C-alpha positions, 0 to 999 in steps of 0.5 A, a space after each residue: 499499499 502506497 504512503 498516500 493510501 495509508 494517510 487516506 485511510 488514517 483519515 477514515 478511520 479518525 473520521 469513523 470515531 465521531 461516526 461510531 460515536 454518533 450512532 452509539 450515544 446519539 444525545 452526545 454527537 456534536 453538531 457536526 456529526 451529520 458533516 461527519 457523517 456524510 463525509 465519511 461516507 463519501 470518502 469511503 466511497 472514493 477510497 473503495 472505488 479507487 481500489 476498484 479501479 486499480 486492481 
């Protein structure tokens, strides 16, 4: 895995933390949780499509 892909995976993991916390404890979710959730889903989609195109 290239260095840029590793950085992107770390970025997705960091984004996943508030998304997961918002799912486990919705009352404690920050006000920007919706934006983070959408950003995480779009970023994941882009990453997986990129992986499929490279193979």
